[in-house]
N, C-alpha and C positions, 0 to 999 in steps of 0.2 A: 390186575387189569384196574386201569383208571377210568373214572369217571370224566372222560375229556369232550363229551358233546351235550350238546342240550335239545330236545325235543324236535325244536325247529328246524335243526341241521337236517334232519329224516324225515319229514313229513311236511306238509301244509295243510292250513284249513281250507276246507271246499266253500265257494260261495255264491256259487252258480244256482239260479232258481229254476222251477220245473213250473210247466202248465197243469194246472191242478186236475185239467180234464183228462189227463193220464194215469191219474193217480187212482187205484183201490184199495180195498181193505186189507190188501197183503201186502201191498207195498209203499204203504204210508206207515211212518213211525214217528209216533209221540213217546213224550216220558209216562204217559198212562200205557202204553203197550210193552215198553220196556220192561224185563221182569230185572228183578234186584240179582246181584250176587253172580252176574256174568250170566244169567239166566236165558239172553237173548230175548226175541219179541215172541208176541202174539198178534194175532188178527186184530187189527185196530176195530174200536166202538164205533168213531166218528171220523170222517174226513174234513178235511179243512175248507174254509169258505172264504180264504183270501189267497191273493196272486203271490204273497209275499211268504212262499212256502220254499224252503232250501231242497235243493237237489242232490242226490248221492246217486254214486255207482257200484257195481259189483266190485267185491273186494276193499271198498272203503271201512273204514271206523268210525263207528256214531257211538257216541256218548253223551248220557242223560246230563244236562249243564245243570239241574238243580239237584240239591241234596247229593252231592257227590262221594257220601259215606252209603249211598244205598248200592254204589258199583255196577251201575246200570250201563254195558258195553256190548255192542253186537258186531261181527264182521259180517260185515254184507254179503249175500248170495243172491242178490237181484240188484236192481236198477230202481229206484223210485223217489219218492220226497220225504222231507220229515220235519217236524214242528221247529222253529226257531230257536227253541229249548233243548236242542241236541245239537251238538257237536260233529262235524263230519270232517273227518282228518284223513288224507291220502299221501301213502308212501312215495317217497320222491325216488327216482331211479337209482339204483343199486341197493334199494331196500325191499325185502321180501314183506308183502301186506300181512301175509299171517304173522310172521314175527314181530309187526309192530302191533298186532291186536293183542297178542302176548305179553309185549312188553307194557300196552297200557292195561294188561289185565292182573297185571301186578299190587297187592295191594299197599306196597309201597307209594304207587302213583297215586291212587285213591284218598292216601292218608295226606299226601302232598297237596292234593286239589281241594281237599277238605280245608286244611291248615290255612291255605292262602284265598278260601271262596270268600265272597262279600256278602254281608245280609246275616241276620241272626234268626227270623221266624222261617225261612226258604232262603238255605244260603245258595248263590249261584258260584259256579267255577270262574275264576279269574282269567281269561284268555290269555294275556299277557303272561300272567305266571305259569300257566300249563305249560306254553310253549317255551320256557325258560327250565323245564324240569332236565335235570342231569341225568345221564344215561351213560352207559359205557359204549365204546366202538367196537362193534363185532363185525367182523367181513362177512360178506354174503353167502358163504359157503357153511360159515356157522350158523348164520340166521336160519337157513334151510335145514340144517339138521336140527337145532333147537324146536323148531316150530313142528317139525315131522314128529319128533320125539311126543311134544306134549298135544301134538293131534291126533296120536294114536289112542292116548287114552281119554280126549275127549270123543273120538268115534266110537269107544266102548260105550262110556257113557250114554252117548245119543243111542246107541241099538239097542241098550237096556230099558231105554226110556220109550223108545217103540213098541218094545215085545209090551213093557206094562199098559202102553195105553191103548195096545191090540186087546190085550188081558182083559182090561175095563171096560172098552166096547162090549167083549163077549159076553160081560157079568150084567151091563146093563140092558144087553139085547135080553137075556133070559128073564131080567126081574120086569121088563118089560112085557115081555110074552107071558109070563106068568100070572102077575098081580095086576097090569094096567088092561091088557086086552084077553086074558083068561083062557089062551090058546089050548092047554093040554085038559083043560076043562069041558071043552066046548059041548062033550058029549054027555055029560053031568046034567042035572037038576039046577036050576037057577032061580033064585028068590030075588024080592025088589029091596032095595034098601036107601038110606039118605043118599048113598053114592051111586046109586044106580042098581043095574041086576048085576047080582055078584053070586058066586056057585056056592050051592044048598052047604049049608055046617060053617061056613063064614059069616063074618059079622062085621058089622061098622061099630069101631070103641074110639078110645082119646089116646093119645100119645103116650100119657102117664099109667095105661094099662098095659104099655107092652115094654115100659121103663122107667126106671125112675131119673126123673128131671133135676140135675143138680147145678144151681148157680154158683158162680166163684166169687173170688174176692182178691182184695190188694192191699198186703201189709202194709204199713204206713213207711213210704218213702224217707221220711226223717230219721227212722231207725236202722244204721247201717247193719245192726247184728240180724235184722229181719232177711238179709239178703246174702248167697254164697255163690261161690261157682261151682261147686258138688254138693248138693244138698237135695232138696223136695223139688222134683220138676214141677216147673208152674210156667204154663202158657198162655200167651196172650195172643189176641186178631194180629196184632204187627208181624208173629211168630209165622204165623200161616202166610201172610202176604210174602213174607221171605222164602219161606220152607213148604214149597209146592207138592211135597211128598203125600201120598196116602196115607202113609203110616208116622206119627212122629213121637219120639223120645220126649224131648225135653226143648225149652226154647233158650232165648238169649241170656236169661236169669232165672236161678235156682232160687228159692226159698230156703232159711231154717225152719227147725221145729218151732221154735219159738216166735216166727212170722206165720206160721201157718195156726197156732194155738191163739193167736192175738189178731185173728182177721177171718173172715167169713169163708175163705179157702176151704175145699176139702179135697182130701184124697179119694182118688177115682182108680179104679183096678182097669187091667188090660182089657183092651175090648170095648173100652167106652167110646162114643160116639160124641166128638167134640163138634159144637155147631156154634159158630159166632153169631151173637144176637144183635151187635151193634158194633160200627163204626169198622169195617161194615158189616152188612148182614150177610151168611151163607158160606163163609169159611167152614168147609166141612173136612176132619181129619179122624184117624181112629189113633188111641192110645196103643203105644206099643209096650206100655209096662205103666206102673201105679205113677199118676200124674195128677195137678190141682191146675187150676187156671183161674184169671182175674175173671171180672164181673162181666167183662164182655162175653159169655158164653151161657147157654142153656145145654149144658152136657147131658146125654141121656146115657144111663147105664142099663143095657140091655137085660130083659129078664131071661131067664134060663131056657124057656121055651120057644124064646122069639129069635134070640142071635144078633150078633153084630152086623154081619152082613143085610139082612132084612132092613134094620132100621137105618143103616147107612143109605142104601138105595133109596128107601121110602123119604128119607130128607132131600136126600139129591133130586129125585122127582118133584119134590111139592117146595122147593126152596122160594120159586119165582110167588108161590101162593103164601107162604108164609112171610115174606117179605113185603107181600102187598097191603098185609094188615097189620105193618109195625106202626108205632108212632111215637111221637116227641117232636119238639121246636128246635133246639139246637143239633140234633142228629137223632134220625131214626133210630128206635129198638123195640125188641119184641121181647113182652113180657115173659115172667113165668107162668104167670095166670093162663096166659093165650097160649103157650106151648102147651103147658097140661091139659088143657080142652082141645087141642086143635084133634079135629076127625081123623081117625087111622084106620084101614084096612085091617083086620085081625082073621089071616086066615087060619084053616085047621092046622092041628099041631103037627102032622104028617106032612102036610105041604110045607112047611115051615123048617120042619126036620131034614126032607131033602135038599130044599134049598140051602140051607145053612151048612150040609155035609157038602154040596157040589161047591161051594163058595171056598171054604177051607183051603184046601190044596191050593188053589189061584191065588187066592189071598197070603197066601203063605208065602209062593213063589214071588208074588209082587214086593212082599215086604224083603226079601234074600236079594232081589235085584236092586232095590233102594239102598239098603245095607250094602251093597257092592259099589254103588253108585257114591255112597260115603266115604269109602273107605279111598277110591280114584281120585276123587276131588280133592281129598287129602294129601294123596301123593302126588299128582298134579303141580298144586299149590306150595307144596315143599320143595319140589324140583325147579318150580319157575325161577324164584330169585337165585338159587344158585347156579341155574345154568344161564341167567342174566349177568352174574357177578363174576364167570368164569371159575366160582368154588369148586364147581364140578364140570369137567369135563364131558362134552358127548362122546368121545371116545372112551369114556368111563364106564355108560351104559350098554 
C-alpha cells in the first residue's frame, strides 16, 4: 500500500463558531479537560467568556493543538464548543469518521505533529503541516472494518473503566458511611474530640501515627547512568497526570541502583499510597509493587493495623483540606512537617480490619481490570499502524 494521499484529502478544519449560551460543562472542551494518551475528556472546570469559541458536531475529531506529544484526542459523541487551542477536524464524504479518529490516534501522527510544531516552551501544532500529513488510501469498506475491530477493543476498555468507576463509588460510599457519618455505630456510645463526636474507642491522631510518610528525590539528570528503561520504578506527578489508574507500577523513567543511592529517593513497598504534594497537589495512586518517587510526593506506607484502603480514602476525602494549607511563591507545596501533623481519625482495630478485608477483593478486581485494560491498549495500539498500512489485513483477524 502506497501513501498517495494527505490529510486534507480526507477531512477539513471546522471553522464555525457557537453561541456560548448553548454551552455547559459537559459540552465545552479545552486543552485542560482533554486527557492525555487518547484518554478522551472530562467535565470542564470552567466555561468560556468569549464569543470567539469554536463549534464542533457529533462525530468530529478534536485534537489539542498544544504540546502534541501529550496525544490529546477525542471522537465527539455530542455537539458543543471548544477553545481555539483545540483543532476540530471533520471527515469528508466517503470517509468514515471513526476511521479518521483512529488514523489520527496513531503515534506516528502525533510524532509528526510534534516535530513540525512551532514554539519551544509550549509548542503548537502547525495547521498547514498537519493537513499535509501523508496517509494511505483506504476504501470505505476497509475503513469501516478497521474501525470496527479497533472499536471492539475500545468498547471493552470502556466497559472495564465503568465497572471500576462503579466499584470505586461503592467503596467511597462505605468509607463515608463508616468513617465520616458513623452510620453503623449510631447505637454505640460517642465521645467528643477535636473532630467532633466520634465513636467511643476511636481517637484523633496524626497521619504519621497511621503510616510512615516518605518524601522522594530526583537523581541528577546530568548523570545518564542514573536512569534506565528497566530498573527501579520511579514515579513523578507527571506520570499520574497521564496514567489515571488507581494502581501504578512504573512511570515513564526508571532509575538505577546508583541513581537511588545518590539521591534522596527511597524504595517503598507494594500498597504504599502515593500522594503528590506539589505541581499539582492531590494526585493519589497505590503502588502495585516496589516503587520510588521524585520529591513531588509525600507517600504514606500504611502501618500494619491500618491498611492501604483506609489511608487511600482518608487522603481522597481530605485532599481539598490538605491543598488549602499548601504554601509557596513559585508553586504551592505541602511540607512533610504539615503532612505528618495532619489530624487523622484513628478508628479501633476491629473496624479497620473489617474495612480492610472488605476492600481487599474489590481492590484486587479493580487492579485486574486495569491490568487487562493495559494489555488491550497495547494490542489496540500495535494493531493500529499495521491495519492502517495494510501490513495486516482485516480478513486475517
